[in-house]
C-alpha positions in Angstrom: -11.2 19.1 -19.8 -10.5 16.6 -22.6 -7.0 15.2 -22.8 -6.4 14.1 -26.4 -3.3 12.2 -27.6 -1.9 12.2 -24.0 -0.6 9.2 -22.3 -2.7 8.9 -19.0 0.3 7.1 -17.4 -1.6 4.3 -15.7 0.4 2.4 -13.0 0.3 -1.0 -14.8 -2.3 -1.4 -17.5 -0.7 -4.8 -18.6 -1.8 -6.1 -15.2 -5.2 -4.2 -15.3 -4.1 -1.6 -12.8 -5.6 1.6 -14.2 -4.8 3.8 -11.2 -3.1 7.0 -12.2 0.7 7.3 -11.8 2.1 10.3 -10.0 3.2 11.8 -13.3 -0.2 11.4 -15.0 -1.5 14.4 -17.0 -5.0 13.3 -16.0 -4.4 14.0 -12.3 -7.0 16.5 -10.9 -8.6 17.0 -14.3 -12.1 15.7 -13.2 -15.1 18.0 -12.9 -15.8 19.0 -9.2 -19.3 20.1 -10.2 -20.2 16.5 -11.2 -18.9 15.1 -7.9 -21.0 17.7 -6.0 -24.1 16.9 -8.0 -23.8 13.1 -7.7 -22.8 12.2 -4.1 -22.9 8.5 -5.1 -19.6 9.1 -7.1 -17.9 10.9 -4.2 -15.7 7.9 -3.8 -13.8 5.7 -6.2 -13.9 1.9 -6.7 -11.5 1.4 -3.7 -13.6 3.7 -1.5 -11.2 6.7 -1.6 -12.7 10.1 -1.4 -12.8 11.9 -4.8 -12.0 15.2 -3.2 -8.4 14.3 -2.3 -6.3 17.2 -3.8 -7.5 20.3 -5.6 -9.9 18.4 -7.9 -11.1 14.9 -8.5 -9.3 12.6 -10.9 -11.3 11.2 -13.9 -11.8 7.5 -14.2 -12.5 4.7 -11.7 -9.7 5.6 -9.2 -8.7 8.7 -7.2 -4.9 8.9 -7.0 -3.8 8.6 -3.5 -1.4 11.4 -2.4 
């Protein structure tokens, strides 16, 4: 699931906010098998569960619904 030449639509990268916007093409593109194998990454940097929604979001933050 590689997204090449696609704007990830971060909320505010100029202010170092790399959370995914609601219109992000990266939303739910993470690999659920990786989350299941590595429970230590079952939450993001803010402590949000990676399993919000149909699949995890790639990157440091899980987009909150």
